[in-house]
Kinemage of the C-alpha trace (Angstrom):
@kinemage 1
@onewidth
@group {chain A} dominant
@subgroup {mainchain}
@vectorlist {calphas} color= white
{ca met a 1} P 0.205 -0.083 -0.337
{ca asp a 2} L 1.200 3.614 -0.985
{ca pro a 3} L 1.597 6.208 1.863
{ca phe a 4} L -0.548 9.161 0.643
{ca val a 5} L -1.412 13.123 1.895
{ca leu a 6} L -4.454 13.612 3.756
{ca gly a 7} L -6.166 16.759 3.896
{ca ile a 8} L -8.601 18.025 6.016
{ca ile a 9} L -10.648 21.228 4.953
{ca gly a 10} L -12.410 22.758 8.236
{ca ala a 11} L -10.079 21.267 10.266
{ca gly a 12} L -10.771 23.048 13.293
{ca ser a 13} L -14.054 21.574 13.591
{ca ser a 14} L -14.518 19.605 17.101
{ca tyr a 15} L -14.711 16.314 14.825
{ca thr a 16} L -10.959 16.056 14.378
{ca pro a 17} L -9.906 14.598 17.095
{ca glu a 18} L -12.373 11.666 16.150
{ca leu a 19} L -11.038 11.458 12.646
{ca ile a 20} L -7.242 11.356 14.296
{ca glu a 21} L -8.223 8.257 16.739
{ca arg a 22} L -9.550 6.206 13.878
{ca leu a 23} L -7.008 7.483 11.648
{ca val a 24} L -4.337 5.751 14.211
{ca ala a 25} L -6.548 2.606 14.614
{ca met a 26} L -6.391 2.443 10.902
{ca arg a 27} L -3.162 3.328 10.220
{ca ala a 28} L -1.889 -0.199 8.793
{ca thr a 29} L -4.697 -0.146 5.955
{ca leu a 30} L -4.491 3.457 5.783
{ca pro a 31} L -1.096 4.509 5.556
{ca val a 32} L -0.967 8.321 5.815
{ca ser a 33} L 2.152 9.724 5.997
{ca glu a 34} L 0.838 13.623 6.575
{ca leu a 35} L -2.132 14.676 7.742
{ca ile a 36} L -2.520 18.689 6.195
{ca leu a 37} L -5.248 20.927 8.163
{ca met a 38} L -7.020 23.644 6.842
{ca asp a 39} L -9.503 25.983 8.042
{ca ile a 40} L -9.666 29.913 7.982
{ca asp a 41} L -9.676 30.408 11.364
{ca pro a 42} L -6.191 30.738 12.400
{ca glu a 43} L -7.037 30.775 16.269
{ca arg a 44} L -9.267 27.585 15.871
{ca leu a 45} L -6.779 25.649 13.523
{ca glu a 46} L -3.514 26.357 15.477
{ca ile a 47} L -5.232 25.321 18.935
{ca met a 48} L -6.612 21.982 17.054
{ca ala a 49} L -3.116 21.177 15.515
{ca gly a 50} L -1.410 21.969 18.953
{ca phe a 51} L -3.923 19.278 20.354
{ca cys a 52} L -3.949 16.536 17.316
{ca arg a 53} L -0.044 16.601 17.325
{ca arg a 54} L -0.069 15.656 21.543
{ca phe a 55} L -2.730 13.009 20.691
{ca leu a 56} L -0.929 11.741 18.450
{ca arg a 57} L 1.899 11.545 20.352
{ca his a 58} L -0.291 9.987 23.389
{ca leu a 59} L -1.518 7.387 20.922
{ca gly a 60} L 2.147 6.931 19.860
{ca cys a 61} L 1.933 7.643 16.421
{ca asp a 62} L 4.323 9.881 14.609
{ca leu a 63} L 2.246 11.253 11.895
{ca ser a 64} L 2.902 14.612 10.537
{ca val a 65} L 0.746 17.631 10.529
{ca arg a 66} L 1.035 21.010 9.020
{ca thr a 67} L -1.469 23.775 8.981
{ca thr a 68} L -2.591 26.337 6.450
{ca thr a 69} L -5.790 28.783 5.816
{ca asp a 70} L -5.148 28.369 2.244
{ca arg a 71} L -6.977 25.492 0.846
{ca arg a 72} L -5.269 24.899 -1.835
{ca glu a 73} L -2.361 24.013 -0.211
{ca ala a 74} L -4.235 21.262 1.667
{ca ile a 75} L -5.568 20.168 -1.597
{ca ala a 76} L -2.595 19.931 -4.442
{ca pro a 77} L -0.638 17.054 -2.367
{ca ser a 78} L -3.911 15.425 -0.981
{ca gln a 79} L -5.580 12.179 -2.509
{ca phe a 80} L -8.237 12.188 -0.312
{ca ile a 81} L -9.704 15.692 0.779
{ca ile a 82} L -11.975 16.009 3.559
{ca val a 83} L -14.483 18.406 4.119
{ca gln a 84} L -16.129 19.230 7.502
{ca ile a 85} L -17.021 22.801 7.061
{ca arg a 86} L -19.525 25.167 8.416
{ca val a 87} L -20.208 28.511 6.978
{ca gly a 88} L -21.678 31.043 9.224
{ca gly a 89} L -20.760 28.785 11.773
{ca asn a 90} L -22.761 28.260 14.965
{ca ala a 91} L -24.227 31.726 15.039
{ca gln a 92} L -25.932 31.526 11.904
{ca arg a 93} L -26.947 27.619 12.908
{ca ile a 94} L -29.073 29.472 15.362
{ca leu a 95} L -30.769 32.031 13.481
{ca asp a 96} L -31.553 28.624 11.082
{ca glu a 97} L -33.624 26.924 13.950
{ca lys a 98} L -35.038 29.777 15.655
{ca leu a 99} L -36.499 32.316 12.507
{ca pro a 100} L -38.752 29.113 11.244
{ca leu a 101} L -40.059 28.625 14.899
{ca lys a 102} L -41.486 31.921 14.979
{ca tyr a 103} L -44.242 31.041 12.038
{ca gly a 104} L -44.797 27.791 13.593
{ca ile a 105} L -42.581 25.991 10.948
{ca ile a 106} L -39.492 23.300 12.186
{ca gly a 107} L -36.219 25.085 12.604
{ca gln a 108} L -32.985 22.509 12.216
{ca glu a 109} L -29.905 22.629 10.499
{ca thr a 110} L -31.224 20.560 7.380
{ca thr a 111} L -35.103 19.985 7.580
{ca gly a 112} L -37.250 22.352 5.829
{ca pro a 113} L -36.241 25.961 5.732
{ca gly a 114} L -32.957 26.023 7.914
{ca gly a 115} L -32.321 23.369 5.565
{ca met a 116} L -32.246 25.688 2.582
{ca phe a 117} L -30.848 28.241 4.496
{ca lys a 118} L -28.097 26.147 5.524
{ca ala a 119} L -27.554 24.603 1.404
{ca leu a 120} L -27.740 28.005 -0.412
{ca arg a 121} L -24.688 29.436 2.081
{ca thr a 122} L -22.919 25.920 1.690
{ca ile a 123} L -23.048 24.932 -1.858
{ca pro a 124} L -21.264 28.027 -3.378
{ca ala a 125} L -18.366 27.308 -0.910
{ca ile a 126} L -18.588 23.274 -1.727
{ca leu a 127} L -18.612 24.041 -5.513
{ca glu a 128} L -15.200 26.637 -4.940
{ca ile a 129} L -13.658 23.672 -3.138
{ca ala a 130} L -14.304 21.038 -6.105
{ca arg a 131} L -13.309 23.519 -8.688
{ca asp a 132} L -10.115 24.086 -6.909
{ca val a 133} L -9.949 20.098 -7.398
{ca glu a 134} L -10.786 19.418 -10.769
{ca arg a 135} L -8.230 21.786 -11.393
{ca leu a 136} L -5.134 21.080 -9.090
{ca asn a 137} L -5.598 17.871 -8.166
{ca pro a 138} L -8.747 15.651 -10.530
{ca ala a 139} L -7.478 12.408 -9.466
{ca ala a 140} L -7.966 13.202 -5.440
{ca trp a 141} L -11.637 11.803 -3.757
{ca ile a 142} L -13.745 14.879 -1.705
{ca ile a 143} L -15.106 13.157 1.476
{ca asn a 144} L -17.860 15.511 2.419
{ca tyr a 145} L -19.076 15.464 6.141
{ca ala a 146} L -20.905 18.971 5.881
{ca asn a 147} L -24.528 19.472 6.044
{ca pro a 148} L -26.763 19.136 3.948
{ca thr a 149} L -24.790 16.415 2.576
{ca gly a 150} L -27.349 15.622 0.246
{ca leu a 151} L -27.493 18.910 -1.595
{ca asn a 152} L -24.105 19.694 -1.833
{ca ala a 153} L -23.329 16.344 -3.447
{ca glu a 154} L -25.674 16.572 -5.889
{ca ala a 155} L -24.606 20.256 -6.725
{ca val a 156} L -20.906 19.033 -6.963
{ca leu a 157} L -21.794 16.027 -9.565
{ca lys a 158} L -24.212 17.836 -11.839
{ca tyr a 159} L -21.812 21.303 -11.849
{ca thr a 160} L -18.154 20.078 -11.629
{ca arg a 161} L -16.178 16.694 -12.275
{ca ala a 162} L -14.571 16.422 -9.044
{ca asn a 163} L -14.705 13.350 -7.360
{ca phe a 164} L -17.371 13.661 -4.384
{ca val a 165} L -18.982 11.153 -2.248
{ca gly a 166} L -21.815 12.496 0.533
{ca leu a 167} L -21.321 10.703 4.038
{ca cys a 168} L -23.940 10.333 6.825
{ca ser a 169} L -23.964 7.901 9.600
{ca gly a 170} L -27.677 7.359 8.999
{ca gly a 171} L -27.002 4.202 6.859
{ca phe a 172} L -25.569 1.987 9.608
{ca phe a 173} L -28.480 3.001 12.576
{ca pro a 174} L -30.814 0.204 11.371
{ca arg a 175} L -27.750 -2.585 12.039
{ca trp a 176} L -27.381 -0.849 15.041
{ca trp a 177} L -31.056 -1.183 16.059
{ca val a 178} L -31.450 -4.761 15.681
{ca ser a 179} L -28.183 -6.046 16.792
{ca ala a 180} L -29.375 -4.068 19.910
{ca ala a 181} L -32.894 -5.155 20.226
{ca leu a 182} L -31.950 -8.445 19.173
{ca gly a 183} L -28.773 -9.563 20.745
{ca val a 184} L -27.514 -10.589 17.326
{ca pro a 185} L -23.585 -9.176 16.343
{ca pro a 186} L -24.196 -5.848 13.667
{ca glu a 187} L -22.631 -8.220 10.753
{ca ala a 188} L -25.542 -10.667 11.037
{ca val a 189} L -28.131 -8.169 10.032
{ca asp a 190} L -28.857 -6.933 6.701
{ca tyr a 191} L -31.491 -4.664 4.437
{ca arg a 192} L -32.516 -2.914 2.054
{ca tyr a 193} L -31.779 0.605 2.005
{ca phe a 194} L -33.553 3.287 0.227
{ca gly a 195} L -33.986 7.508 0.118
{ca leu a 196} L -32.009 10.587 0.438
{ca asn a 197} L -29.701 11.893 2.982
{ca his a 198} L -31.896 12.548 6.685
{ca leu a 199} L -35.047 10.990 4.947
{ca asn a 200} L -33.699 7.113 4.653
{ca phe a 201} L -35.855 4.332 5.234
{ca ala a 202} L -34.543 0.403 5.445
{ca tyr a 203} L -37.035 -2.391 4.773
{ca glu a 204} L -36.671 -6.349 4.077
{ca leu a 205} L -34.577 -6.665 7.254
{ca thr a 206} L -32.615 -9.798 7.940
{ca val a 207} L -30.694 -11.370 10.620
{ca his a 208} L -28.343 -14.823 9.351
{ca gly a 209} L -30.000 -14.443 6.189
{ca arg a 210} L -33.359 -15.027 7.381
{ca pro a 211} L -36.314 -12.106 7.710
{ca leu a 212} L -37.349 -10.784 10.697
{ca thr a 213} L -40.328 -12.665 12.086
{ca glu a 214} L -43.003 -9.859 13.027
{ca ala a 215} L -42.289 -10.341 17.210
{ca glu a 216} L -38.748 -9.382 16.169
{ca phe a 217} L -39.213 -6.575 14.099
{ca asp a 218} L -41.844 -5.347 16.525
{ca arg a 219} L -38.478 -5.140 19.256
{ca val a 220} L -36.685 -3.532 16.932
{ca ala a 221} L -39.216 -0.285 15.878
{ca glu a 222} L -38.845 -0.271 20.532
{ca his a 223} L -35.570 0.669 20.204
{ca ala a 224} L -35.173 2.197 16.417
{ca thr a 225} L -35.079 5.815 16.082
{ca trp a 226} L -34.611 6.091 19.828
{ca gly a 227} L -38.104 7.359 20.320
{ca ser a 228} L -38.350 9.762 17.703
{ca val a 229} L -40.248 8.137 15.296
{ca ala a 230} L -43.704 6.059 16.715
{ca pro a 231} L -42.896 2.130 16.906
{ca glu a 232} L -46.590 2.311 15.422
{ca leu a 233} L -45.559 3.975 12.552
{ca met a 234} L -43.220 1.704 11.967
{ca arg a 235} L -45.081 -1.523 12.727
{ca thr a 236} L -47.976 -0.594 9.889
{ca leu a 237} L -45.212 0.614 7.906
{ca arg a 238} L -42.878 -2.482 7.971
{ca leu a 239} L -40.063 0.551 7.739
{ca leu a 240} L -37.160 1.528 9.487
{ca pro a 241} L -37.182 5.251 9.429
{ca ser a 242} L -34.400 7.490 9.962
{ca pro a 243} L -34.920 9.839 13.050
{ca tyr a 244} L -34.956 12.838 11.131
{ca leu a 245} L -38.523 11.409 9.515
{ca gln a 246} L -39.677 12.888 12.981
{ca tyr a 247} L -39.401 16.188 11.444
{ca phe a 248} L -41.935 14.839 8.462
{ca tyr a 249} L -44.521 12.997 10.508
{ca his a 250} L -44.759 14.255 13.879
{ca arg a 251} L -44.119 17.741 12.690
{ca ala a 252} L -46.722 19.802 15.244
{ca arg a 253} L -44.959 17.601 18.298
{ca cys a 254} L -41.455 18.505 16.981
{ca val a 255} L -42.435 22.415 16.869
{ca gln a 256} L -44.059 22.354 20.306
{ca gln a 257} L -40.986 20.502 21.784
{ca ala a 258} L -38.808 22.580 20.348
{ca arg a 259} L -40.725 25.985 21.309
{ca ala a 260} L -41.177 24.641 24.642
{ca lys a 261} L -37.284 24.858 24.759
{ca ser a 262} L -35.101 27.225 26.325
{ca his a 263} L -32.282 27.172 23.624
{ca thr a 264} L -31.629 25.044 20.492
{ca arg a 265} L -29.605 22.043 19.108
{ca gly a 266} L -27.005 25.444 17.929
{ca glu a 267} L -27.244 26.713 21.319
{ca glu a 268} L -26.625 23.755 23.049
{ca val a 269} L -23.070 23.050 20.567
{ca arg a 270} L -21.991 26.624 21.000
{ca glu a 271} L -21.769 25.916 24.698
{ca ile a 272} L -20.455 22.421 24.266
{ca glu a 273} L -17.710 23.807 21.707
{ca arg a 274} L -16.416 26.393 24.328
{ca glu a 275} L -15.935 24.030 26.435
{ca leu a 276} L -14.215 21.846 24.008
{ca phe a 277} L -11.915 24.231 22.878
{ca ala a 278} L -10.703 25.371 25.937
{ca ala a 279} L -9.569 21.818 26.433
{ca tyr a 280} L -8.264 21.199 23.333
{ca ala a 281} L -5.746 25.069 24.174
{ca asp a 282} L -4.744 23.204 27.607
{ca pro a 283} L -1.021 22.160 26.582
{ca his a 284} L -1.595 19.665 29.394
{ca gln a 285} L -4.700 17.904 27.465
{ca val a 286} L -3.617 14.692 25.288
{ca thr a 287} L -6.655 12.974 25.345
{ca lys a 288} L -10.259 13.210 23.796
{ca pro a 289} L -11.875 15.463 26.274
{ca ala a 290} L -14.921 13.480 27.986
{ca ala a 291} L -16.985 16.483 26.115
{ca leu a 292} L -16.675 15.284 22.473
{ca ala a 293} L -19.579 12.710 23.728
{ca lys a 294} L -21.877 15.789 24.123
{ca arg a 295} L -21.642 16.853 20.520
{ca gly a 296} L -22.752 14.212 18.768
{ca gly a 297} L -21.926 12.466 14.993
{ca gly a 298} L -20.941 9.186 16.450
{ca gly a 299} L -19.782 6.956 13.586
{ca tyr a 300} L -18.870 9.684 10.993
{ca ser a 301} L -14.973 9.129 11.500
{ca glu a 302} L -15.207 5.047 11.246
{ca ile a 303} L -17.780 5.835 7.666
{ca ala a 304} L -15.204 7.988 6.638
{ca leu a 305} L -12.131 6.622 6.572
{ca gly a 306} L -14.233 2.931 5.812
{ca val a 307} L -14.636 4.953 2.724
{ca met a 308} L -11.270 5.757 2.324
{ca glu a 309} L -10.046 2.492 2.901
{ca ala a 310} L -12.188 0.802 0.357
{ca leu a 311} L -10.901 3.525 -2.372
{ca his a 312} L -7.233 2.992 -1.641
{ca asn a 313} L -6.943 -0.370 -0.991
{ca asn a 314} L -9.577 -1.425 -4.148
{ca thr a 315} L -11.498 -3.527 -1.329
{ca gly a 316} L -15.423 -3.657 -3.322
{ca arg a 317} L -16.731 -3.315 -0.016
{ca val a 318} L -20.769 -2.586 0.275
{ca leu a 319} L -21.413 0.700 1.609
{ca ile a 320} L -24.176 2.925 2.141
{ca val a 321} L -23.143 6.621 0.842
{ca gly a 322} L -24.311 9.516 -1.238
{ca thr a 323} L -23.789 9.379 -4.469
{ca ala a 324} L -25.778 10.194 -7.927
{ca asn a 325} L -28.623 7.481 -8.669
{ca arg a 326} L -27.227 6.287 -12.245
{ca gly a 327} L -30.182 3.771 -12.256
{ca ala a 328} L -30.323 2.505 -8.962
{ca val a 329} L -33.997 3.767 -8.433
{ca asp a 330} L -35.846 3.325 -11.888
{ca arg a 331} L -38.171 6.069 -10.891
{ca leu a 332} L -35.365 8.857 -9.879
{ca pro a 333} L -32.754 10.848 -12.588
{ca ala a 334} L -29.716 10.176 -13.109
{ca asp a 335} L -28.154 12.578 -11.606
{ca ala a 336} L -30.512 12.718 -8.843
{ca val a 337} L -28.141 12.347 -5.724
{ca ile a 338} L -29.808 9.517 -2.770
{ca glu a 339} L -28.226 7.335 -0.052
{ca thr a 340} L -28.135 4.251 -1.298
{ca pro a 341} L -25.821 0.885 -0.612
{ca cys a 342} L -22.928 1.128 -2.747
{ca val a 343} L -19.681 -1.236 -4.214
{ca val a 344} L -17.099 0.988 -3.570
{ca asn a 345} L -13.426 0.317 -5.169
{ca ala a 346} L -10.384 1.711 -6.654
{ca ala a 347} L -12.547 2.616 -9.949
{ca gly a 348} L -14.811 4.645 -7.565
{ca ile a 349} L -18.515 4.685 -6.265
{ca phe a 350} L -20.897 1.980 -7.856
{ca pro a 351} L -25.217 1.948 -6.710
{ca leu a 352} L -26.197 -0.452 -6.127
{ca arg a 353} L -29.801 -1.350 -8.378
{ca gln a 354} L -33.171 -1.303 -5.884
{ca pro a 355} L -35.160 -3.656 -7.462
{ca thr a 356} L -38.190 -2.709 -5.083
{ca ile a 357} L -38.911 0.819 -3.249
{ca pro a 358} L -41.280 0.909 -0.331
{ca glu a 359} L -44.751 2.347 -1.950
{ca ala a 360} L -45.599 3.766 1.203
{ca val a 361} L -43.396 6.513 1.305
{ca trp a 362} L -42.584 6.902 -2.193
{ca gly a 363} L -44.468 9.728 -2.602
{ca leu a 364} L -42.972 12.034 0.423
{ca val a 365} L -39.059 10.946 -1.238
{ca ala a 366} L -40.142 12.325 -4.648
{ca ala a 367} L -41.577 15.373 -3.140
{ca val a 368} L -38.328 16.311 -1.536
{ca lys a 369} L -35.912 15.234 -4.314
{ca asn a 370} L -38.095 17.568 -6.209
{ca tyr a 371} L -37.252 20.262 -3.375
{ca glu a 372} L -33.812 19.169 -3.595
{ca gln a 373} L -33.115 19.686 -7.213
{ca leu a 374} L -34.562 23.252 -7.116
{ca val a 375} L -32.922 24.801 -4.288
{ca val a 376} L -29.369 23.568 -5.778
{ca glu a 377} L -30.895 25.183 -8.918
{ca ala a 378} L -31.210 28.442 -7.159
{ca ala a 379} L -27.618 27.923 -5.171
{ca val a 380} L -26.064 27.575 -8.115
{ca thr a 381} L -27.723 30.003 -10.507
{ca gly a 382} L -29.419 32.672 -8.342
{ca ser a 383} L -32.965 32.283 -9.426
{ca arg a 384} L -35.653 33.342 -6.653
C-alpha cells in the first residue's frame, strides 16, 4: 500500500480528534504519511493542530501534521480531502433554527427552511472547493461531511467533474438498532435501504440471512430512531425510518417541543464547543475531552475512513453513501443524489440497483427530491 497525504478542510471543527483517533487505529490499512489541517479561522486551527499533535504523541503515532489557511495548499498534495465546513458558524445555525420557529415551522439545520438556508450558504463554498480540486488535483477524492450533505453532493456531481461522496452515519443505524434489540452481532444484520440524506428507510430486514419475524420487528421498532418516530408507524409501514422522519411524520409535536425549550440545538452546540476548545487549548490535554461525547456525530470517522480504505485498497466493500442515482432507482433521474448501498473500489463508487421500492414512502421521497433539485439550481444560478 502506497502512503498518501490526507487533507482536512474545516479542520477547526470539534470533530477532528475523532478522525485522528480512527486514523491511528487504521494506520495499517490507511498509510497516511502527512496530515494537512486547513481552516479559515487561524485561532481555532492552531488550537486544534496543537491538540492533534499532543494526541498523536499520546497514541504513539509519528504522523506529520502541518497547517494552512489556504485550501489550495491542502488540496494540491492530498489523495483524499475531508470537508467538514460550517459556513456562517454556529451563530448562523442558531438563526436557521429560531427564525422558522417564529412562524410555527420546523427550525432544523438540514430539514425545512433551516436546511434550505444552510444549503444556499454552503453550496457555493463546496463548489469552490470542488473546482479547486478539479483544477489542482483531479484524481483526488472529496469526502464530504458538511451538511446538508445530499444537496452538497448533488451540486458538485451535477456542476463539476470532481470525485465526490457524501457521508452520513444514518445508513448504519438500522444495523445498530437490530443488533441492540435482538442481541445479535451487527454483521449478522442486513437490509435494503432507500431514500435521501436524512430521509431514508431500511426494509426487508434479515438476521443471519432470514427475514425478521413480526415479533422481532416489533422489538426492533421499540429501539429504532431512539423514540423519535412512533413505533406504531414503523409497525404499520414495516420500515425503519431515519430519526429525521420525525420532522415529517410528527411535525406539530416537534415544533411544540422546540418552542418549549429554552435553547436550540445550535445554542447547545455553541456551549459544548466553548468547553471543548478550552480543553483543546490546554497544553496538558492529551486525550479526547469527555465533552466530545455530547457533540454527537458518532460513527462519522468510521464511515469516512471506511470509504477511504475501500477506495485506496480496492476492497469492493458495500457501503451506504450519498452519490448520483445512475439507474439504482428507476423512478428517479440518473443525476439525482440518493443515499444508497454502493460498491466502493479503486475505480470509484457504484450504486447497487434497488429492485423494490416501498410504495408507502415513495411520494414523500419524490417530493423532497424535487425540492432538493430546485434548491441546488437556485444556489448555483441565483434564480429566485
